[in-house]
N, C-alpha and C positions, 0 to 999 in steps of 0.2 A: 478660170473660175469666174463666174458671172453672178453679180448681184443686181438689185433693182433700185431705182430712184423712187422716192416716196410719191411725189406728185405727178411727175411726167409719166410714170408707169400707169397711173390711173387711166389716162386717156387710151393707152394701148389695151388696157384690160377690159374696158367697157364694151360689152356686146360682142366679145370675140369668142367664137366657138372653136374648139380644136378640130371640129369636123370641117376641114378646110375645103374650099372650092378647088377643083382641079386635081383632087386626090385620085389615085389609082383605085381600081376595084379592091385590091388587097388592102390598101390603106383604109378605105372606107369600112371594110369588114372588120379590121383590127380596131378601128376607132369606136365601133359599136359597143365594145366591152366596157370602156370607161367614159366615153363621151358621146353616147348615142344622140342623134338629132331628136329622138323622141322626147328627151328632157330639155332640149334647147328650144323651147317654144317661144314664139314671138311675143313682143310686148302687147299687153292690153291694160287698160286702166285698172281693171281688177281681174287678176287671174282666177281660174277656177280653184276651188278648195283642193281638188285632186292634184293640180299642178303645184300648188303651194306646198302641200305635204310631201310630194315627190321630191321637190327641190330641197326641202329640209332634210329628208332622208339621204339624199345624195351628198349634201354638205356634211352631215353627221358621219356618214360612212367613209367619205374621202378623208376627213380629219382622223377618224379612228384608225385607219390603216396607213396613213401617210405622214401625219404630223410627227415631227422628229422628237419632240420633247414628251415622251410617253409618260413620264412621272406626272406631268401636269394633267393629263387625261385621267390618270388614276386618282389623283387628289381631288379633282373636280367631280369625279364620277360622271364621265361623259354621257353614259347611257341615261343616267338620272336627269341630266340637263336636257337631253333630247326629249325624254318623256314630258318634262315640265314645259317644253317649248311647243309641243303639239297643240294644246288648247290656245296658246297665244297666237299661233299661226291661224287657227280656225277662226279666231275672233277678229282678224284683220278684215277691213272692208275695202282695201285698195292694194294695188301692187306696191305703192309707196310705203304704206304701213308694213306690208309683208317684209320688205327689204330692211326696214328698221329693226324688226324682230330678229331677222337673220344676223344683222350687224351686232345686236345686243348679245346674241349667243356667241358669235365669234369673239367679241370683246372679252368674254370670260377667259379666253386662252391667253390674253395679254402677251401677244407676240406681234412685233411690228412688221413681220413678213407674212402674216396670216390675216387676210382681210376679205371683206365682202364688198363688191362694188355693184350698184344698180346699173341697169342698162342705159344706153345713150338717151333714150326718151325721158329718163328721169334726171338727167344732168341739170336741166333748168329748174328742177324742183328741189334739188339737194346740194348742188355744188357751185352755184353762182356766188360771186364775192364782190364786195366793194373794192375800189381800186386803191387799197392801201394794205400794208402788212402790219402785224402786231407781234409783240412778244411780252413775256412776263419778266419784270425786273423788280426785285425787292417787294414782291407781293402786289404789284400794280401792273395792269395791262397798259402798255405804252405803244404809241404809233412808232413804227420802225422806218418804213419808207412810204411815200405817197406818189402815186402814178397818175392822178387826176388833177390837172391844173385848177379846175373849179373848186375842188375840195381844199387844195393848198391855199387858194386865194381867200377861202373862208376861215383859215386858221388851223387846218389840219396839217400839222408838221411833225417831223420826228421829235420824239420826246414828250409830246402831248399825251396826257393820260386819257384812256377810254374808261369812263366812270360807270356807265350803264348802257344797256341795250334795251330799247323799248321800255325804259323805266326800271328794268331789273338790274341790280348791281352786276358788274361784269363777271366777277368770280362766281357768283351764284348762277348766272346765265350759263357759263361754260360747264359748271358741274351738272346742271339739270339737262341741258340740251345736247352737249357734246360728249362728255366723259362716258356716259353709258354705252355709246356706240363706237368708241375708239379702242382698237386693239393695239396696245403699246407695251413695249418690252420692259420699260423702266419708268420710274417717276419723272426723270428728265425727258424721256421720250414722250410721255403723256403731256408734260408741260408744253413742249414745243408744238404738239399737235393741237391740244385743246385751246391754247392761247396764241397760237401762231398759224400753222397750216390750215386748220379748220375753223378758226374763229370767224364768226359772222357769215359762215357759209349757209346757204339756204335757197329759197325759191327766187328766180330771176324777177318775177313780178312783184314780190314783196320788197318794200324799201324800209330797212330798219332805221329807226330813229335812235341815233347814238348821242350820248351825253359825253362831252369832252371837258377836260380841265387843263389849263396851261400851267407851266411851272410857276407863274406869278399868281396862280390861284383863280384866274378868270374862267368861269364856266360858260359853256354854250352848247346848244343842241343843234344837230343837223340831221336832215334826211340824207342817207348815204346809199345812192342807187347801186345795185349790183350789176355786174357784167358776167357774161358767160365764162365758164371755167377756162376755156381755151385762151380767151383774151387776157384773163387774169394771169395765167401761168406765163404767157409770153412776156407780160410786163414785169411780173415779180421775180420770175426765175429764168429770165432770158439773158442774164449777165454773161459776159465772156467767160469761158472756162479757165482762162489763164490771164493773170495780171502780174505785172512786174513794175516795181519802182524802187529807187535807191533811197535809203534812209540815212540820216546823219550817222557818221562813224563808218561809212562805207559798208553798210548792212544792206544786203539784197532782200527785199520783201517780195515773196512769190505767193500769190493766191491761186490755189488749185480749186476751182469752184464746182467742177463736175468731172466725173470719169465716165460720162455717158457715151463718149466716143474718144477717139485718139487725139482730139485737138489740144487738150491740156498738155499732154506729154510731148506732142509734136512742137508746140509753141515753146515749151520749156527747152527742148533740145535746140531749137533755132536761136534761142536767147542765151544758150549756155556760155558762150564765150564772154558775154558781159557778166553773167552770174559768177563765173569762175574767178573774176578779178575782185570779187567782194571779200571783205574781211570775215564776214559771217553771213549766215543764211537763215531767214525766217520763212517757213512754209505754213501757210494758213489754209486749213481745211475746215474751218468753222462753218462754212456754208455749203459744204460738199455733201450732197445726199446720196452719192454712190454712182453706180454704173458698172464698169468692168474693172475688176481688181488689177488686171495686168497693166492698165494705164498708169496706175500709181506705182506699181513695181518698176516700171521703166524709169521713173524719176528717182526712186530709191537706189536703183542700180548705179547712179552717178555719184552716190555718197560713199561707196565702199570700193575696196580693191580685192574683195574675195566674195564668194557666194554667200547669200543670206537666206534664211529660212522664211517661208511664207506660212500661212495657217495650216494646221492639221484639221481634219474633218471626219465626220462619221455620218452614217445614215442607217435607217432601219433595214432589217432583213426579216421578211415574213415567210415562214416555211410551214404550210398547213400540216404536213405530217408531223413536224416537231410539236406543233400544238396538240395534235391528237395523242402523241406519245408523252405529253406533259414535259417536254424537254425545253430548256431555255433557248432563246433565239438571240445570240449575241449580235450586236451591231456590226455592220461593215465599217471598218476603220481605215482611213487613209492617212499615213504620216505626212508631215510637212514636206513640201517640195523645196528644193534649193533653186534660187534665182541667181543667174550669173551676173557679175558686175558688168558695167557698160563696156569697159575695155578702151573706149576712145575718150570718155569724159570722166573726170574724177574731181569732185569738190572736196577739199581737205580741211576747210575751216569749220568752226563751230556751227551747229545746226539746232534750231528750235522749231518744233511743230506746234501750231495753235489748234486746239480742239474745242468743241462745244457740244451741247446736247443735240444739235442739228448735224453733227458729223455722223454719218450713217452708212451702213451697208459696206460697199466697196471702199469707201473712205475710211471706215474702221479697219478693214483688212490692211489698208495702208498704215494706219497707226499701230496696229499689232506688229507688223513686220518692222517698223521703225523702232518701236519699243524693244522688241526682242533683239535687234541687232546692236543695241546699246551705242547708237551713233550720236545721240544728243538728248535733249530734254523736251518733254511734252508739257506745255503750259496752257492753262485754261480750265475748262470744265470737263467732267466725265462725258464720254461720247454717248450717243443714243442707245447703244447696247443691243443692236439687232443686225444680223446679217444672215445669209443662207441662200439656198436655191428654192424659189417658190415653184410649186406645181399649180398651173392654172386649170380650172375646170369651169365649164359653162353651167348656168342655172336657168330655170324657166323665166320667161319674161325678158330675155336678153341680157341678164346680169352675168357676173363672173365672180368667182372666188379664187383666191390664191392661198396656198398652204405651204408652210415652210417644211422642207424635206431634208435639210442638211444642217448639222450642228457644227459650227466652226469654233476652233479654240486657238490659243497660242500654240506655237510649235511644240512646246513641252506638254501640251494637253491642258493647261490652265484655262478654265472657263471664264469667259467675259460676257457672253450673251446673257442678257437679263441683269447685268450689272453696269456695263459700260467700261471702256478703257479708261483707267484712272490717270489723271495728269500727275507728273512729278511735282509741278508747282500748281496748286489749285487756286484759280483766280476767276472771279465773275465780274462782268461789266457792272459798274455801279450806276445808280440813277443820277447822281451828281455829275459824274464824268460824262455820261451820255448827253446830258443837257448842256454841258460845256463843250461838246464836240470832241471829247477825248476817248481814246480806246484803252480802257483799263487793262485788258489782257495783253495787247501789243506792248504797252508801256512796261508791263511786268516782264515780258519776254526780253525786251531791250535791256532792262535792268539786270536780268540774269546773264545776258551776254557780256555786260560790262564788268562783272565780278571776276 
């Protein structure tokens, strides 16, 4: 079962057509039905109106027949939204404007695994970022990490508040500029995207002037140059997928920061002899945006001595004759699989898993299985509330869309997409603790283990 990482996936999505080079004649013929190169036109500063409308129609139809959450399409009246979007597309005067209109339409679906990405030529106009990350705490946008020594030397440090962007209050800026084009599954997902992943994203050539305020109340303004998205991602999300340190009380703290490849599970197994000697284990997936679910299941397999259930899932079945006969078309449903215990490794002590709104996709599959196996406690915030298998389709002008085709649930069928996996002990990082260098959530987890 494979899911996707929020930001790293963007780079793979941009400009990628399913009409692959080196395909056989049969593959090329088959590809024409759903991803013909006729609609994968190259980038131009302003696509023709025909191309724009054809791209809109393709996105509309692919969503209509493949988006797994059909009730959303009915409630929104997807055909009505399509009709309302046609004049908006016609009014665009550039490919950049066109992709914003498509993104606004996509955002109405409010699904974190359904997105529109402009092509690589537009990256520098839409996705460049200053070299620091932000997040929302207690209604304030705060600096989280800084990767530019020049900014740090001027006072941009973790815990400093971002008060305004180009003179506009930060919250108002995000609501105006970002929220309308973000497809997010839950309020916590929207919060992480609008005030974190996407905050201050824009044109490389534009330098936003940001107003900051320190904990002591000192205000200062700075120009914050942007860098290309590849540079930003490498700095901000290039952390090691596995971290281990021992905490007081012989507690092993393990951060699993990515399931994008096998490195997190491989490193965990390599360090297991040390982990096994701990009195308790804290597994932190607060910064894990997903990847491949099986990576997380390998770790969970060391916590049990019997098979455990993974997610159940379903997808749509479209049968044209059934539609003609006005017969219902039930979903194809796949019950939960059982994952075998490790067999060679078994940690028997208490376990706590830390989650946040940035826990996403395959990391949520991990949390679902952990919660269902009743092996320990989840501490922190509700997860982002989105997983599934995206279908990628190419769009005119080198862009790409992805559409969620699979609905995952708990093994017993309980739905969590659109809600998030709820923690047993709900705790949020506080502003006061952040500025004192304390981790509110981790401290709550350690207090839970001491009881």
